[in-house]
Steps between C-alpha positions, in 0.01 A plus 500: 500500500609862437448811707564861421587711808400860449757606763791745511744216551711720723375431858481203738133419420603474136779262576282294742204448262740424218666231699168363628360456158819341373495259793143408403619406155380814323688662207524858619557838333500840673354792313564850626282771339756773565716334235235560237606870470806711534598639847415837359145406425454331827629797689276736296199289604600506871560872501174574315330474834605869542283594200131591562267192452323625184834548318667173616213271412615448149848428620373232745262344249769476232756358740261237646375406146842440367583272799190292439592455130845371604367271771263329248780467242712321752211287616402368159868438421572310825158325541524453880252299709509763779575876528595600851509883575664692775261776618373620167812548290288736288274215376154612399172301545467467122828333478413250779173420318690413187764299674236301682360358176788257499688531833460557869579848652587554866635803705716533801442820680790641698323833545141582576311551167299771682815710566691471173519837334446546121352154477137555404520185306599270781155408660329442163804280403483305829129420460583334159774262635466139606650551840658770718752438777596745760708511825238696687185331625320843504567556134331160434192617682493825316540329160219247583282788610522657155402174328830314441419134540840341511760655743727328741759594763847414396842599630780520241767224511811518715806521281778308673729603213501845665709351776810499281808551705715807422850597608499799744836666551614673816457829314137415423446416866632838613286680241169312524478337847190595714227319687233611268489550120233679294502576128213683336354804340226735611209705377388866542165407629334333803664165405835670516418656836402163645831340391696790643316482825566129508879543452520791735428253783826318429728805532617409845613150376805396297333530157625597160229626253579516123294675252479767221521874555120542504525403870618862573136608458421339834796648701284805575248276673750256651841669519625217717493271191771688316780358723400147420435543129762413232366652184618436150440342160365148445708232678612188314360163615852377577558792728158453670589140574818618668312755705238237614786261590630758750163537679246311717151649459284644230204735600193419278239763477173463303372734239142614579361267229599189702212439746550144635777374276869447496764704331732297263800661680431257792607218277782693350641590840491142621660367185783744553540388874341806657226487755212714389351744753149491366209751512219276628248368254231243564622257234839452682309261728390292204835502330724433808288310759699422820796734422590789733580757217577845638200702392441874529137574623574851596777725357573634843603150615774477244802604722420245775437226236833561339679515833352166596599311182848660464580374845452138408705387193442133560121545498516695176726252326289192608178679390639584156626154457156342598312746285714428196454125538121551537489714183707253300252227589168677467570797269753374257425606138400159375245458778357849460458467126347146549246653730438779248444240218259310716281808532521598132421151364 
């Protein structure tokens, strides 16, 4: 059987699902819509958000239409049995309808479809699919409420390949060592404020926070963050692995679109050997029954939570080891994709 993955191919979820389908004896090909056009045209579309709606409508319609045409060309050329889509990947409902004449179509939502901006086509598209999977039980309830018949809770697979060992020099250790590590961008809106507030609660701990220069916007609100921030250009994956190898914990905040669900960075952190300090969500109890994961129920509790866990290296090391073994057994890519296929077929 053959599957087309409408994924970027550049993140841990792409790697995990790719491996899971291969392990289930599928022929797999990743299709990234951003490769359909030049970087210049993709950038022009992204920046057209600054143009008033009535003027940018033609730009959006033309961009979306050209993507549908290319998707269908590839589909008819490859003749897959299944098309599996990450979020929406700019797929329109009409394209799903045409694909479903001869193949199955399923979607994995990593973000709430009710919060994705500039995605007016996503809900109509989801309603046309054979099945929708999401790592948030509340999204499932919302989707069923609007009439979606087939929707299931599913966590993305744990990529043990992300555990690759790297060589860390003494110079690396001097440069990157800290108890806590955080890497991420921000936004100039309420989501950005929430993230800045979250990280501001770690300023009394041994943390290094890496990100782009747009973090400067929040220094007016949280001046204490500036001393903990290391701002610069995009960091290579090899360097990020070295940074992670010099640290112990990773704070995991949730964007406001996540209601009950789990952020994929929980899995990424564990694969890298870091213990995630997780903003509490209801689905944690379903995903990790019986484990004492350090959860953040109130941002004001963060300093004491960090103090407690930093003081007990053995407890942290043992918990990370046990969680990784649990994830390898129950959330390995082959098992996750097998579960996915059971629901679709």
